C-alpha positions as CSV (number, residue, x, y, z in Angstrom):
1,M,0.0,0.0,0.0
2,E,2.8,2.4,0.9
3,V,4.4,2.0,-2.5
4,R,1.2,2.6,-4.4
5,L,0.2,5.7,-2.3
6,A,3.7,7.1,-2.5
7,A,3.6,6.8,-6.3
8,V,0.2,8.6,-6.4
9,A,1.6,11.3,-4.2
10,K,4.4,11.8,-6.7
11,G,2.0,12.2,-9.6
12,S,0.9,8.8,-10.8
13,Q,-2.7,8.7,-12.1
14,P,-5.2,6.2,-10.7
15,A,-6.4,3.3,-12.8
16,V,-10.0,3.7,-13.9
17,V,-11.9,0.6,-15.0
18,K,-15.7,0.9,-14.8
19,M,-18.5,-1.5,-15.4
20,A,-20.9,0.6,-17.4
21,S,-23.8,-1.8,-18.0
22,Y,-25.0,-5.3,-18.9
23,G,-27.1,-6.3,-21.8
24,G,-28.8,-9.2,-23.4
25,G,-27.9,-10.7,-26.7
26,A,-30.5,-8.6,-28.5
27,R,-28.7,-5.4,-27.5
28,V,-25.3,-6.4,-28.8
29,G,-25.9,-4.6,-32.1
30,A,-26.8,-1.3,-30.4
31,M,-23.9,-1.5,-28.1
32,L,-21.4,-2.2,-30.9
33,N,-22.9,0.7,-32.9
34,Y,-22.3,3.1,-29.9
35,V,-18.7,1.9,-29.4
36,S,-17.8,2.2,-33.0
37,R,-19.6,5.5,-33.5
38,A,-21.9,3.9,-36.1
39,G,-18.9,2.2,-37.8
40,E,-16.8,5.3,-38.2
41,L,-14.1,4.2,-35.6
42,K,-12.1,1.1,-35.9
43,V,-12.9,-1.8,-33.6
44,E,-10.5,-4.6,-32.7
45,D,-11.5,-8.0,-31.4
46,E,-9.8,-10.5,-29.1
47,S,-7.7,-12.0,-31.9
48,G,-6.4,-8.6,-33.1
49,R,-8.6,-8.5,-36.1
50,I,-9.7,-4.9,-37.1
51,L,-13.4,-4.5,-37.8
52,N,-14.3,-1.7,-40.2
53,G,-17.9,-0.7,-41.1
54,R,-21.3,-1.9,-40.1
55,E,-21.0,-5.2,-42.1
56,D,-18.1,-6.4,-40.0
57,L,-19.9,-5.4,-36.8
58,A,-23.1,-7.2,-37.9
59,R,-21.2,-10.5,-38.2
60,V,-20.2,-10.2,-34.6
61,R,-23.7,-10.8,-33.4
62,G,-23.9,-14.1,-35.3
63,D,-20.5,-15.2,-34.2
64,W,-21.4,-14.7,-30.5
65,D,-25.0,-16.0,-30.7
66,H,-24.1,-19.5,-29.3
67,L,-22.8,-17.8,-26.1
68,F,-26.1,-16.0,-25.4
69,Q,-28.8,-17.3,-23.2
70,N,-31.3,-15.2,-25.0
71,R,-33.3,-15.0,-21.8
72,A,-36.3,-12.6,-22.0
73,E,-36.3,-9.6,-19.7
74,S,-38.9,-9.5,-16.9
75,R,-41.9,-7.3,-17.5
76,D,-41.8,-5.0,-14.4
77,I,-44.0,-2.0,-15.1
78,G,-47.0,-1.6,-17.3
79,S,-48.8,1.5,-18.8
80,F,-52.6,1.4,-18.3
81,T,-55.7,3.3,-19.2
82,I,-59.1,3.1,-17.4
83,E,-62.4,4.6,-18.7
84,I,-64.7,5.3,-15.8
85,A,-68.4,6.3,-16.4
86,T,-69.7,8.3,-13.5
87,S,-71.7,11.4,-12.6
88,A,-70.4,14.7,-11.2
89,F,-68.4,14.8,-7.9
90,E,-68.7,17.0,-4.9
91,S,-65.0,17.7,-4.9
92,D,-61.7,16.6,-6.5
93,E,-60.8,14.6,-3.4
94,A,-64.0,12.6,-3.8
95,M,-63.1,12.0,-7.4
96,H,-59.7,10.7,-6.4
97,E,-61.2,8.5,-3.8
98,L,-63.4,6.8,-6.4
99,V,-60.5,6.4,-8.8
100,R,-58.3,4.8,-6.2
101,S,-61.1,2.5,-5.1
102,S,-61.6,1.3,-8.7
103,L,-57.8,0.8,-9.3
104,T,-57.3,-1.1,-6.1
105,S,-60.3,-3.4,-6.9
106,G,-58.6,-4.4,-10.1
107,F,-54.9,-4.3,-9.3
108,G,-55.1,-5.6,-5.7
109,D,-52.0,-4.7,-3.6
110,R,-49.9,-3.6,-6.6
111,R,-48.3,-0.1,-6.5
112,Y,-49.4,2.4,-9.0
113,A,-49.4,6.1,-10.0
114,Y,-52.2,7.8,-12.0
115,A,-53.5,11.0,-13.5
116,V,-57.2,11.9,-14.1
117,E,-58.5,13.6,-17.2
118,K,-62.2,14.8,-17.1
119,N,-64.3,14.2,-20.2
120,G,-67.2,16.4,-21.4
121,A,-69.8,13.6,-21.0
122,G,-69.0,13.2,-17.3
123,S,-66.7,10.3,-17.7
124,L,-63.1,10.1,-16.6
125,T,-60.0,8.8,-18.3
126,V,-57.3,7.6,-16.0
127,Q,-53.8,7.0,-17.2
128,G,-50.9,5.7,-15.2
129,L,-48.2,3.1,-14.4
130,V,-48.6,-0.1,-12.3
131,V,-46.0,-2.5,-10.9
132,L,-46.9,-5.8,-12.6
133,R,-45.8,-8.1,-9.8
134,S,-48.0,-8.4,-6.8
135,G,-47.0,-8.8,-3.2
136,Q,-47.9,-12.5,-3.5
137,G,-45.6,-13.0,-6.5
138,E,-48.2,-13.0,-9.3
139,R,-46.8,-11.1,-12.3
140,L,-49.0,-9.7,-15.0
141,T,-47.8,-9.6,-18.6
142,G,-48.9,-6.1,-19.3
143,D,-50.9,-7.0,-22.5
144,A,-54.4,-7.7,-23.5
145,K,-54.4,-11.0,-21.6
146,A,-53.5,-9.2,-18.4
147,A,-56.2,-6.5,-19.1
148,A,-58.8,-9.3,-19.3
149,I,-57.7,-10.7,-16.0
150,I,-57.9,-7.3,-14.3
151,Q,-61.3,-6.6,-15.9
152,S,-62.7,-9.8,-14.6
153,R,-61.5,-9.1,-11.0
154,Y,-63.0,-5.7,-11.1
155,D,-66.4,-6.8,-12.4
156,T,-66.7,-9.2,-9.5
157,S,-65.8,-6.6,-6.9
158,A,-68.1,-4.5,-4.8
159,A,-66.9,-1.3,-6.5
160,A,-68.3,-2.5,-9.9
161,S,-71.9,-2.3,-8.5
162,D,-71.5,1.5,-8.2
163,T,-69.1,2.5,-11.0
164,E,-68.5,1.0,-14.4
165,A,-64.8,0.9,-15.5
166,K,-62.9,-0.6,-18.4
167,F,-59.2,-1.5,-18.1
168,S,-56.6,-1.7,-20.9
169,F,-52.7,-1.9,-21.2
170,Q,-50.7,0.1,-23.7
171,G,-47.2,-1.4,-23.0
172,Y,-44.7,-2.6,-20.5
173,G,-41.0,-2.3,-19.7
174,N,-38.1,-3.6,-17.6
175,G,-36.3,-2.1,-14.6
176,V,-36.2,1.1,-12.5
177,E,-34.9,3.2,-15.4
178,F,-37.9,2.4,-17.6
179,G,-40.4,3.2,-14.7
180,A,-38.7,6.4,-13.7
181,S,-38.6,7.7,-17.3
182,R,-42.3,6.9,-18.0
183,L,-43.4,8.5,-14.7
184,R,-41.4,11.7,-15.4
185,D,-43.3,11.8,-18.7
186,L,-46.6,11.8,-16.9
187,V,-45.4,14.6,-14.6
188,E,-44.7,16.7,-17.7
189,R,-48.2,16.0,-19.2
190,Y,-50.4,16.3,-16.1
191,Q,-50.5,18.8,-13.3
192,D,-52.1,16.5,-10.7
193,L,-50.3,13.1,-10.5
194,R,-50.9,10.9,-7.5
195,D,-49.8,7.5,-6.2
196,D,-51.8,4.6,-4.7
197,R,-51.7,6.3,-1.3
198,G,-53.1,9.6,-2.5
199,R,-49.8,11.5,-2.3
200,Q,-49.1,14.1,-5.0
201,I,-46.1,13.6,-7.3
202,A,-45.2,17.3,-8.0
203,D,-42.0,17.1,-9.9
204,E,-39.6,14.8,-11.7
205,K,-37.4,14.2,-8.6
206,T,-40.3,13.0,-6.6
207,A,-41.3,10.7,-9.5
208,S,-37.8,9.2,-9.8
209,G,-37.6,8.9,-6.0
210,L,-40.9,7.0,-5.8
211,V,-39.7,4.4,-8.4
212,Q,-36.2,4.0,-7.0
213,K,-37.0,4.0,-3.3
214,E,-40.4,2.4,-3.0
215,W,-41.1,0.5,-6.2
216,R,-37.7,-1.0,-6.7
217,G,-38.2,-3.7,-4.1
218,E,-41.5,-4.7,-5.6
219,L,-40.2,-5.2,-9.1
220,H,-38.0,-8.3,-8.6
221,S,-36.6,-7.4,-12.0
222,R,-34.4,-9.7,-14.0
223,K,-32.4,-9.0,-17.1
224,S,-30.3,-11.2,-19.3
225,R,-26.6,-10.6,-18.8
226,D,-25.1,-11.9,-22.0
227,V,-22.6,-9.1,-22.5
228,M,-21.1,-6.3,-20.4
229,H,-19.9,-2.9,-21.3
230,V,-16.5,-1.9,-19.7
231,I,-14.9,1.5,-19.8
232,M,-11.2,2.2,-19.2
233,S,-10.0,5.8,-18.8
234,A,-6.8,7.8,-18.5
235,R,-5.9,11.5,-17.8
236,A,-6.0,14.1,-20.5
237,G,-2.7,14.3,-22.2
238,T,-1.9,10.6,-21.9
239,D,-0.2,9.1,-24.9
240,V,-2.9,7.5,-27.0
241,A,-0.8,4.8,-28.6
242,A,0.6,3.7,-25.2
243,F,-2.8,3.7,-23.7
244,E,-4.2,1.6,-26.5
245,G,-1.4,-0.9,-26.1
246,A,-2.1,-1.1,-22.3
247,V,-5.8,-1.6,-22.9
248,R,-5.1,-4.4,-25.5
249,E,-2.9,-6.3,-23.0
250,F,-5.3,-5.7,-20.1
251,L,-8.2,-7.2,-22.0
252,A,-6.1,-10.2,-23.3
253,H,-4.9,-10.9,-19.8
254,Q,-8.2,-10.4,-17.9
255,F,-10.6,-11.9,-20.4
256,A,-8.6,-14.7,-22.0
257,G,-11.0,-17.3,-23.6
258,H,-13.8,-14.8,-23.9
259,R,-15.0,-13.0,-27.0
260,Y,-14.7,-9.2,-26.9
261,V,-14.2,-6.1,-29.0
262,F,-12.8,-2.7,-28.1
263,S,-12.4,0.8,-29.5
264,V,-10.3,3.8,-28.3
265,H,-11.9,7.2,-28.2
266,D,-9.7,10.3,-28.1
267,P,-10.6,13.9,-28.8
268,E,-8.7,14.0,-32.0
269,S,-10.3,11.1,-33.8
270,D,-13.8,11.0,-32.2
271,P,-16.3,11.9,-35.0
272,K,-19.0,12.8,-32.5
273,E,-19.3,16.5,-31.6
274,K,-19.0,17.8,-28.0
275,G,-22.6,18.9,-27.8
276,E,-23.6,15.3,-28.6
277,G,-21.3,13.8,-26.0
278,G,-18.2,13.2,-28.1
279,K,-14.6,14.5,-28.1
280,R,-14.1,14.0,-24.4
281,P,-10.9,15.8,-23.2
282,H,-9.5,12.5,-21.9
283,V,-8.6,9.4,-23.7
284,H,-10.7,6.3,-22.9
285,A,-11.6,2.9,-24.4
286,H,-14.9,1.0,-24.6
287,A,-15.0,-2.8,-24.6
288,I,-18.0,-5.1,-25.2
289,V,-17.2,-8.5,-23.6
290,A,-19.2,-11.7,-23.8
291,M,-20.0,-12.9,-20.3
292,K,-19.7,-16.6,-21.2
293,S,-16.6,-18.1,-22.7
294,D,-16.4,-20.8,-25.4
295,S,-15.6,-23.3,-22.6
296,G,-18.7,-22.3,-20.6
297,D,-17.1,-20.2,-17.9
298,R,-18.8,-17.0,-16.9
299,I,-17.2,-13.8,-15.7
300,E,-17.6,-12.9,-12.1
301,T,-18.4,-9.3,-11.3
302,T,-17.7,-8.5,-7.6
303,P,-16.0,-5.7,-5.8
304,A,-12.9,-7.9,-5.4
305,V,-12.9,-8.7,-9.1
306,F,-13.2,-5.0,-10.0
307,R,-10.2,-4.2,-7.7
308,E,-8.2,-6.9,-9.6
309,W,-9.1,-5.3,-12.9
310,R,-7.7,-1.9,-11.7
311,S,-4.5,-3.5,-10.5
312,V,-3.9,-5.3,-13.8
313,M,-4.7,-2.2,-15.8
314,A,-2.2,-0.2,-13.8
315,E,0.4,-2.9,-14.3
316,K,-0.1,-2.9,-18.1
317,A,0.0,0.9,-18.2
318,R,3.3,1.0,-16.4
319,D,4.7,-1.5,-18.9
320,H,3.8,1.0,-21.6
321,G,5.4,3.9,-19.9
322,I,2.3,5.4,-18.2
323,E,2.6,6.1,-14.5
324,M,-0.6,4.5,-13.1
325,E,-1.5,2.9,-9.8
326,M,-4.5,0.9,-8.5
327,T,-6.3,3.0,-5.9
328,D,-9.2,2.5,-3.4
329,R,-11.5,5.3,-2.6
330,R,-11.2,4.6,1.1
331,E,-7.5,5.5,0.9
332,F,-8.5,9.1,-0.2
333,A,-11.8,9.5,1.7
334,S,-13.4,9.8,-1.7
335,P,-17.2,9.7,-2.0
336,P,-18.9,6.7,-3.7
337,A,-19.7,6.9,-7.4
338,F,-23.3,7.5,-8.6
339,T,-24.9,5.0,-11.0
340,R,-26.6,5.9,-14.3
341,T,-30.0,5.1,-12.8
342,Q,-29.5,7.7,-10.1
343,V,-29.0,10.6,-12.5
344,Q,-30.1,11.8,-15.9
345,P,-28.0,13.9,-18.2
346,V,-28.9,17.5,-18.9
347,N,-25.8,18.7,-20.8
348,R,-23.4,16.5,-22.7
349,E,-21.0,19.2,-23.9
350,G,-17.6,18.6,-22.3
351,R,-18.0,16.8,-19.0
352,T,-21.6,15.6,-18.9
353,E,-23.8,17.4,-16.4
354,H,-26.5,15.4,-14.6
355,V,-29.3,15.9,-12.1
356,G,-30.3,13.4,-9.6
357,T,-33.4,11.4,-10.0
358,S,-34.2,11.7,-6.3
359,E,-33.0,13.8,-3.3
360,A,-30.7,11.0,-2.2
361,A,-29.3,10.6,-5.7
362,Q,-28.8,14.4,-6.1
363,A,-26.9,14.4,-2.8
364,R,-24.7,11.6,-3.9
365,Y,-24.0,13.3,-7.3
366,D,-23.2,16.6,-5.6
367,A,-20.8,14.9,-3.2
368,K,-19.0,13.2,-6.1
369,R,-18.7,16.2,-8.3
370,S,-17.6,18.6,-5.5
371,G,-15.1,16.1,-4.1
372,R,-16.5,16.1,-0.6
373,R,-14.6,13.7,1.7
374,T,-16.6,10.6,2.8
375,I,-15.6,7.9,5.2
376,A,-17.2,4.4,4.9
377,K,-19.0,3.2,8.0
378,S,-18.4,-0.6,8.1
379,D,-16.0,-2.1,10.6
380,R,-14.0,-3.7,7.8
381,S,-13.6,-0.4,5.9
382,R,-12.6,1.3,9.2
383,Q,-9.8,-1.1,9.7
384,Y,-8.7,-0.5,6.1
385,I,-8.8,3.3,6.6
386,I,-6.7,3.1,9.7
387,K,-4.1,1.1,7.7
388,A,-4.2,3.7,4.9
389,Q,-3.8,6.5,7.4
390,D,-0.6,4.8,8.9
391,S,0.7,4.5,5.3
392,W,0.2,8.2,4.6
393,Q,2.0,9.1,7.9
394,K,5.0,6.9,7.0
395,I,5.2,8.4,3.5
396,A,5.2,11.9,5.0
397,L,8.0,10.9,7.4
398,V,10.2,9.1,4.9
399,S,9.8,11.2,1.7
400,G,12.3,13.9,1.2
401,D,10.2,15.7,-1.4
402,R,8.2,18.7,-0.1
403,Q,5.3,18.3,-2.5
404,T,5.0,14.6,-1.7
405,V,5.1,15.3,2.1
406,A,2.3,17.9,1.7
407,Y,0.2,15.5,-0.3
408,A,0.6,12.7,2.2
409,V,-0.1,15.0,5.2
410,R,-3.2,16.4,3.6
411,H,-4.8,13.0,2.8
412,G,-3.8,11.6,6.2
413,E,-5.7,14.5,7.8
414,Y,-8.7,13.7,5.7
415,L,-8.8,10.2,7.0
416,Q,-8.1,11.2,10.6
417,S,-10.9,13.8,10.5
418,G,-13.3,11.2,9.1
419,L,-12.3,8.5,11.7
420,S,-13.0,11.0,14.5
421,E,-16.5,11.8,13.2
422,T,-17.4,8.1,12.7
423,Q,-16.8,7.5,16.4
424,A,-19.9,9.7,17.1
425,E,-22.0,8.7,14.1
426,T,-23.5,5.4,13.0
427,K,-23.5,6.2,9.3
428,A,-21.0,7.4,6.7
429,A,-19.7,10.8,7.6
430,V,-19.1,13.6,5.0
431,I,-16.0,15.6,5.7
432,H,-16.1,19.2,4.6
433,A,-12.6,20.3,3.7
434,D,-11.6,23.0,6.2
435,F,-8.8,25.2,4.9
436,G,-9.0,27.6,7.8
437,S,-6.4,28.2,10.5
438,N,-5.2,25.1,12.3
439,F,-2.4,27.0,14.0
440,R,-3.3,26.1,17.6
441,T,-3.7,22.4,16.8
442,N,-0.5,22.2,14.8
443,L,1.3,24.1,17.6
444,V,0.2,21.6,20.2
445,T,1.3,18.8,17.9
446,L,4.7,20.4,17.6
447,E,4.9,20.7,21.3
448,E,4.1,17.0,21.8
449,M,6.8,16.0,19.3
450,V,9.5,18.2,20.9
451,L,8.6,17.1,24.4
452,E,8.9,13.5,23.3
453,G,12.6,14.1,23.2
454,Q,12.6,14.7,27.0
455,E,11.8,11.1,27.4
456,L,14.7,10.0,25.3
457,R,17.5,8.5,27.3
458,E,20.2,6.2,25.7
459,T,18.6,5.6,22.3
460,S,19.8,4.3,19.0
461,R,20.5,6.5,16.0
462,A,17.6,5.1,14.1
463,E,15.2,6.0,16.9
464,F,16.5,9.5,17.0
465,E,16.2,9.9,13.3
466,D,12.6,8.9,13.5
467,Y,12.0,11.4,16.3
468,E,13.8,14.1,14.2
469,K,11.5,13.4,11.2
470,K,8.4,13.7,13.4
471,V,9.5,17.1,14.6
472,E,10.2,18.3,11.0
473,T,6.8,17.0,10.0
474,A,5.1,18.9,12.8
475,L,7.1,22.1,11.8
476,F,6.0,21.7,8.2
477,K,2.3,21.4,9.2
478,L,2.6,24.4,11.5
479,E,4.3,26.5,8.8
480,R,1.4,25.9,6.5
481,S,-1.1,27.3,8.9
482,V,0.9,30.3,10.0
483,A,-0.5,33.7,9.1
484,P,1.9,36.3,7.7
485,E,1.8,38.4,10.8
486,D,2.8,35.4,12.9
487,R,5.8,34.5,10.7
488,A,8.3,36.0,13.1
489,D,6.9,34.0,16.0
490,F,7.0,30.8,13.9
491,D,10.7,31.4,13.0
492,E,11.5,31.7,16.7
493,V,9.6,28.6,17.7
494,A,11.2,26.6,14.8
495,G,14.6,27.8,15.9
496,L,14.0,26.7,19.5
497,A,12.7,23.3,18.4
498,R,15.6,22.6,16.1
499,D,18.1,23.7,18.8
500,F,16.5,21.2,21.1
501,V,16.8,18.5,18.5
502,N,20.5,19.4,17.9
503,Q,21.2,18.9,21.6
504,K,19.6,15.5,21.5
505,R,21.7,14.7,18.5
506,E,24.8,15.5,20.5
507,L,23.7,13.2,23.2
508,V,23.1,10.4,20.7
509,E,26.6,11.0,19.4
510,L,28.0,10.8,23.0
511,Y,26.1,7.5,23.5
512,D,27.6,6.2,20.2
513,Q,31.1,7.2,21.3
514,R,30.5,5.5,24.7
515,K,29.5,2.3,23.0
516,E,32.5,2.5,20.7
517,A,34.7,3.0,23.7
518,L,33.2,0.0,25.5
519,A,33.7,-2.1,22.4
520,E,37.3,-1.1,22.1
521,Q,37.8,-1.7,25.8
522,G,36.5,-5.2,25.3
523,V,39.0,-5.9,22.6
524,K,41.8,-4.6,24.9
525,E,40.7,-6.7,27.8
526,R,40.9,-9.8,25.7
527,R,44.3,-8.8,24.4
528,D,45.8,-7.2,27.6
529,A,45.4,-7.7,31.3
530,P,42.0,-7.0,32.8
531,R,41.2,-3.3,33.3
532,D,38.5,-1.4,35.0
533,P,35.8,-0.5,32.4
534,A,35.1,2.8,34.0
535,N,38.7,3.9,33.5
536,A,38.6,3.1,29.7
537,E,35.3,5.0,29.4
538,W,36.8,7.9,31.4
539,D,40.0,8.0,29.3
540,A,38.0,8.0,26.0
541,A,35.8,10.9,27.2
542,V,38.9,12.9,28.4
543,A,40.6,12.4,25.1
544,K,37.6,13.7,23.3
545,H,36.4,16.6,25.4
546,G,39.2,17.4,28.0
547,R,39.5,16.5,31.7
548,A,37.8,19.6,33.1
549,V,34.7,19.3,31.0
550,V,34.4,15.6,31.7
551,E,34.7,16.0,35.4
552,A,32.1,18.7,35.6
553,G,29.7,16.8,33.4
554,N,30.2,13.6,35.4
555,D,29.5,15.4,38.7
556,A,26.4,17.0,37.2
557,L,25.0,13.6,36.1
558,V,25.7,12.0,39.5
559,D,23.9,14.8,41.3
560,I,21.0,14.7,38.9
561,D,20.6,11.0,39.4
562,H,20.8,11.4,43.2
563,Y,18.1,14.1,43.3
564,R,15.8,12.1,40.9
565,E,16.0,9.2,43.3
566,G,15.1,11.5,46.2
567,L,12.1,13.0,44.4
568,D,10.9,9.5,43.6
569,R,11.2,8.4,47.3
570,I,9.3,11.5,48.4
571,E,6.4,10.8,46.0
572,A,6.2,7.2,47.2
573,G,6.3,8.2,50.9
574,E,9.5,6.3,51.5
575,V,12.0,9.0,52.6
576,G,12.2,7.8,56.1
577,E,13.3,4.3,54.9
578,H,16.0,5.3,52.6
579,D,17.6,8.5,54.1
580,A,19.8,7.7,57.1
581,E,19.5,11.0,59.0
582,P,15.7,11.4,59.3
583,Q,15.4,7.6,59.8
584,R,17.6,7.7,62.8
585,A,15.6,10.6,64.2
586,I,12.4,8.8,63.8
587,D,13.8,5.6,65.3
588,Q,14.9,7.6,68.4
589,A,11.5,9.1,68.8
590,E,9.8,5.7,68.6
591,T,12.2,4.3,71.1
592,N,11.7,7.1,73.6
593,T,8.0,6.7,73.4
594,G,8.2,3.2,74.8
595,R,10.7,3.8,77.7
596,P,12.7,6.5,79.5
597,T,16.2,7.4,78.4
598,E,18.8,5.2,80.1
599,P,22.1,6.6,81.2
600,N,23.9,4.0,79.0
601,D,22.0,4.9,75.9
602,K,24.1,6.6,73.3
603,P,22.8,8.4,70.2
604,S,24.0,6.8,67.0
605,T,25.4,9.8,65.3
606,V,28.7,10.4,63.6
607,E,30.2,12.0,66.7
608,Q,29.7,9.8,69.8
609,R,28.9,12.2,72.7
610,D,28.2,11.2,76.3
611,P,24.8,12.5,77.3
612,R,25.7,12.2,81.0
613,N,28.3,15.0,80.7
614,E,25.5,17.3,79.5
615,A,22.8,16.1,81.8
616,E,23.9,18.5,84.6
617,D,23.6,21.5,82.2
618,R,20.0,20.7,81.1
619,P,16.9,21.0,83.2
620,P,15.3,17.7,83.9
621,L,12.6,16.6,81.4
622,D,9.8,14.2,82.0
623,N,9.1,11.5,79.5
624,D,6.2,13.2,77.8
625,A,8.2,16.4,77.1
626,R,11.2,14.4,75.9
627,E,9.0,12.4,73.5
628,A,7.4,15.5,72.1
629,H,10.8,17.2,71.6
630,D,12.3,14.2,69.9
631,L,9.3,13.7,67.6
632,A,9.2,17.4,66.7
633,S,12.9,17.3,65.8
634,A,12.4,14.3,63.6
635,V,9.4,15.9,61.8
636,E,11.4,19.2,61.4
637,A,14.3,17.3,59.9
638,T,12.1,15.5,57.4
639,S,10.4,18.7,56.4
640,R,13.7,20.4,55.8
641,L,14.8,17.5,53.6
642,Q,11.6,17.8,51.6
643,D,12.1,21.5,51.1
644,R,15.7,21.0,50.0
645,L,14.7,18.4,47.4
646,S,11.9,20.6,46.1
647,K,14.4,23.4,45.6
648,D,16.7,21.0,43.9
649,R,14.0,19.9,41.6
650,E,13.1,23.5,40.6
651,A,16.7,24.3,40.0
652,A,17.2,21.2,37.9
653,Q,14.1,22.2,35.8
654,R,15.5,25.8,35.3
655,S,18.9,24.5,34.3
656,A,17.4,22.1,31.8
657,E,15.6,24.9,30.0
658,T,18.8,26.8,29.3
659,T,21.1,24.1,27.9
660,R,22.2,25.8,24.7
661,T,26.0,25.4,25.0
662,D,28.0,23.0,27.1
663,P,25.7,21.4,29.7
664,A,28.5,20.5,32.1
665,Q,29.7,24.2,32.3
666,Q,26.3,25.4,33.1
667,H,25.7,22.9,35.9
668,T,29.0,23.8,37.8
669,P,27.8,26.9,39.7
670,R,24.7,25.1,40.7
671,L,26.6,22.1,42.0
672,E,28.8,24.4,44.2
673,E,25.6,25.9,45.7
674,L,24.2,22.5,46.4
675,E,27.4,21.5,48.2
676,R,27.2,24.6,50.4
677,E,23.6,23.9,51.3
678,Q,24.4,20.3,52.2
679,T,27.2,21.4,54.5
680,E,25.0,24.0,56.2
681,Q,22.2,21.5,56.6
682,K,24.5,18.9,58.3
683,E,25.6,21.6,60.8
684,R,22.0,22.5,61.7
685,D,21.1,18.9,62.1
686,R,24.1,18.4,64.4
687,D,23.1,21.4,66.5
688,D,19.5,20.1,66.8
689,R,20.8,16.7,68.1
690,D,23.1,18.5,70.6
691,R,20.2,20.4,72.0
């Protein structure tokens, strides 16, 4: 996936292979006539033979006839007329109630739409469309025989006793497309068109929506699939000869053993004018393929097979020098394509313009034409999108080309935005591209990338390079969202971030030198007498940086480790168990609580002093007072230690923010101050114990 997406980011065009339609054997002639522009363009078959003129094309139908099932299409929708003899009505609503009662008595539970025309003699003429298949599965034929069946049912119904009606059919057709087209014609002819539930059908969109949304499930339509129409496209400007060779090899590879013909249309040779739908700006090819092979195998048409077609087409195009890759719309958050039954053309000049046949179809068409970003909602697609997002991120980090990085970052953001929305929605989410300011978001991202370096300890060079690329990617995204007036601030932030990365690079180099020194030391130990590893490491560092710098840096690192351990112990509540001075004070307080001080007891301090020599100078203390004094001393000593470690922590943080030059030289004054504070603290503790 990464290889494909990286190629697309660098300019490769996506492979476009579309299944346009299926057809029965009876439609082969019309399909060949369309592909060849009525015989004016050359057509090539699977054996490489060139077919010129209508006579050669007419022979194709006979050559392929044994491969066709010649199965009749289902009769799905019929056109009917009813003549109703009746008197005047109180209102139009009463008239429509009577018409629907008559239609339901004859058609049963079938869906229908109708329009009423009043005649001068008081009779009514009703014209409309009806779904020929009933809910119980009975399918009418839509001819005179079917009209006789309906008439018989009506004559035996209760409605016939009040109203006389005569039914007839004028024709029938197959599929949603036929029904929507005929219903739109009725909308144009009549102002008041209604369905079987009394709802008005006011415009063409409502008519198309009724057929596609409500009638489609009732049709149970079937159509013979003897041939299929496949379209292969390339970008405008693609070499026509190279594209034709790629199409030829694709068809030979993918449909080996099947009969097919194809023709290439390019704006230079297309005899059809722009206004009629010809001379498209991009080169493309049409192929008519027999679904059944001479050996009896049929072509499978599933999403997985279509994906394979695009992959093979891209491979053959690359073999002919055309940069092309197989793509998946989920990798780009592209909206789904609209089908030809969901739209109808309104302008064929240039790129064909359509209008949707329903509100849902119009929304789908608008999303596709405007390029709105859409994320699929299924769990399987979500996992695929997460994988694609990771691939875009890797491309942005690895690629050294600025344009490629920008392309990868942009599409990775599309997917990330869509994934965030789908967490709160249960259906596919449409992502509206937001080209506004993302300065704050990108700044936070940069901060997280830079602060990640604070967690780096001894790391490999590969890990550091990955970290460095993340920082550069964050800087690039931040730079794109910076306003002109904020440019100076960005330059300052970028400089600080890069300085921080440079310091980390120096640390990585020191780690590498340390490893090299240890490796050299291991060789010397095997060759010479055993030697202290610390001495070899020390000598290598002194030879590289000088003794003064190494000593100062070593002292700084030792003290930093010491204070880190102290901070950790304070947070865990374990200071009294690990620090000797407050622990001895606490132990003494606990001992005095249980018994009075004996003359032979001696405080376990560094200086052994006889308390009997000082007993005469102190006033006598009872046990309670002595316990309180000792406990207070222990608590005070512990508090002072906590204050001292807190100050050290703040000092370490301040010093870490200013490391721009040699870290060891900047730590030296602070270390001297820490030593003075430790000496003073020991003297105060000694005085407290003496008291």
